[in-house]
C-alpha positions in Angstrom: -27.1 5.4 -46.0 -27.0 6.1 -42.3 -23.8 6.5 -40.4 -22.8 3.6 -38.1 -22.9 4.5 -34.5 -19.5 4.1 -32.8 -19.8 2.2 -29.6 -17.4 3.0 -26.9 -15.9 0.1 -25.0 -16.2 2.1 -21.8 -20.0 2.3 -22.4 -20.2 -1.4 -22.7 -18.1 -2.0 -19.6 -20.2 0.6 -17.7 -23.3 -1.3 -18.7 -21.7 -4.6 -17.7 -20.8 -3.2 -14.2 -24.4 -2.1 -13.8 -25.6 -5.6 -14.7 -23.1 -7.2 -12.3 -24.0 -4.8 -9.5 -27.7 -5.4 -10.0 -27.9 -9.1 -11.0 -24.5 -10.6 -10.0 -21.7 -11.9 -12.1 -23.4 -15.3 -12.5 -26.3 -13.7 -14.3 -24.1 -11.5 -16.5 -24.8 -12.3 -20.1 -23.9 -10.6 -23.3 -27.6 -10.1 -24.0 -28.1 -8.4 -20.6 -25.2 -6.1 -21.3 -26.5 -5.2 -24.7 -29.9 -4.4 -23.3 -28.4 -2.3 -20.5 -26.2 -0.4 -23.0 -29.0 0.0 -25.5 -27.1 -1.7 -28.3 -27.2 -5.0 -30.2 -25.7 -8.2 -28.9 -23.5 -8.2 -32.1 -22.0 -4.9 -30.9 -21.0 -6.4 -27.6 -19.7 -9.5 -29.4 -17.6 -7.4 -31.6 -15.4 -6.3 -28.7 -16.0 -9.2 -26.2 -16.2 -12.6 -27.8 -17.5 -14.3 -24.6 -18.8 -13.6 -21.1 -15.3 -14.6 -19.8 -13.7 -11.9 -22.0 -16.2 -9.3 -20.8 -15.5 -10.2 -17.1 -11.8 -10.2 -17.8 -12.1 -6.7 -19.2 -14.1 -5.6 -16.1 -11.4 -7.0 -13.8 -8.6 -5.4 -15.8 -10.4 -2.0 -15.8 -11.0 -2.2 -12.0 -7.4 -3.1 -11.3 -6.2 -0.2 -13.6 -8.5 2.3 -11.9 -7.4 1.1 -8.4 -3.8 1.4 -9.4 -4.3 4.8 -10.8 -6.1 6.0 -7.7 -3.3 4.6 -5.5 -0.6 6.0 -7.7 -2.1 9.5 -7.6 -2.3 9.4 -3.8 1.3 8.1 -3.6 2.5 10.9 -5.9 0.6 13.5 -3.9 2.9 12.7 -0.9 6.0 13.9 -2.7 9.3 12.5 -1.6 8.6 11.1 1.8 10.0 7.9 3.2 8.0 4.8 2.5 5.8 6.7 0.1 4.3 3.6 -1.6 2.9 2.0 1.5 2.0 5.3 3.2 0.2 6.4 0.0 -1.8 3.2 -0.2 -2.8 3.6 3.5 -3.9 7.2 2.8 -5.8 6.1 -0.3 -7.8 3.7 1.9 -8.9 6.6 4.2 -12.4 6.3 2.9 -14.2 2.9 2.4 -15.1 1.8 -1.1 -18.2 3.5 -2.4 -21.3 1.3 -2.0 -21.8 1.2 -5.8 -18.3 -0.3 -6.3 -18.6 -2.6 -3.3 -21.4 -4.6 -5.0 -19.4 -4.9 -8.2 -16.3 -5.9 -6.3 -18.2 -8.5 -4.4 -19.8 -10.0 -7.5 -16.5 -10.0 -9.4 -14.8 -11.8 -6.5 -17.4 -14.5 -6.9 -16.5 -14.8 -10.6 -12.7 -14.8 -9.8 -13.1 -17.6 -7.2 -14.4 -19.9 -10.0 -11.9 -19.0 -12.7 -8.1 -19.5 -12.2 -7.3 -17.7 -15.5 -9.3 -14.6 -14.4 -7.4 -14.6 -11.0 -4.1 -14.2 -12.8 -4.7 -10.5 -13.4 -5.1 -9.9 -9.6 -2.2 -12.3 -8.8 0.2 -10.4 -11.1 -1.0 -7.1 -9.8 -0.6 -8.1 -6.2 2.9 -9.4 -6.9 3.9 -6.1 -8.5 2.4 -4.1 -5.7 4.2 -6.2 -3.0 7.5 -6.0 -4.9 7.1 -2.2 -5.1 6.4 -1.9 -1.4 9.3 -4.2 -0.5 11.8 -2.3 -2.7 10.7 1.2 -1.8 10.5 0.9 2.0 13.2 1.6 4.5 11.8 -1.2 6.6 10.4 -3.8 4.1 9.1 -6.2 6.8 7.1 -3.5 8.6 5.8 -2.2 5.3 4.7 -5.7 4.3 2.9 -6.2 7.6 1.2 -2.9 7.1 0.1 -3.9 3.6 -1.2 -7.2 4.7 -3.2 -5.5 7.5 -4.5 -2.9 5.0 -5.6 -5.4 2.4 -7.3 -7.5 5.2 -9.3 -4.4 6.2 -10.2 -3.6 2.6 -11.1 -7.2 1.8 -13.4 -7.5 4.8 -15.2 -4.3 3.7 -15.4 -5.1 0.0 -16.8 -8.5 0.6 -19.3 -7.0 3.0 -18.1 -9.2 5.9 -17.5 -6.3 8.3 -17.4 -2.6 8.5 -16.3 -0.3 11.2 -17.6 3.0 12.5 -15.7 6.0 11.0 -13.7 6.8 14.1 -12.6 3.2 14.7 -11.7 2.7 11.1 -9.5 5.8 11.3 -7.8 4.5 14.4 -7.2 1.1 12.7 -5.6 2.9 9.7 -3.3 4.9 12.0 -2.3 1.7 13.7 -1.6 0.1 10.3 0.5 3.1 9.5 2.5 2.6 12.6 3.4 -0.9 11.4 5.4 0.6 8.6 8.0 1.6 11.2 7.9 -1.6 13.2 11.3 -3.1 13.5 11.7 -6.7 12.6 12.3 -9.2 15.3 14.6 -12.2 15.0 12.5 -15.2 13.7 10.4 -16.0 16.8 8.6 -19.3 16.9 5.1 -19.1 15.4 3.6 -20.4 18.6 5.0 -20.1 22.1 5.6 -23.4 23.8 3.0 -24.2 26.5 4.1 -23.5 30.0 5.8 -26.4 31.6 
């Protein structure tokens, strides 16, 4: 009797990412992933009981990889002030690779339609923001820098806008300067119209 081939969950998720990048999250099926991975549908079903479970695993893996990449960059700075936010800014020095951008764009479409799937991102963002706020000497400036950084990354990952390399570098330097921005006493959101 032949030995049963062990199927690595990473291989299944790699195949699912290729399907999402090529066909979009809406067309992701367990059959398509099985074909892409060169395995049976039953093998996919063994680990992922539904399309939602497969997409959830893709989201969790993407979040874990992003967190690991950011953590490695933060740790590379050593013991500098505001390391968490400064490391995240440094980690964004290069735009997302094109291959990941199409996966991110398609996963965002799936997340927009499923509140349960969004919880992974929501919990992660809450943890990141809490870390930035507690590890920064100027929490408000660090928070503004993070919001600006995430806005830049979101515009790029959703393919809404991209900047030439020199301009992008300048934007990141300006975001970095927000970390040291001193808070102002609660100004009104809109200045009153001149009289």
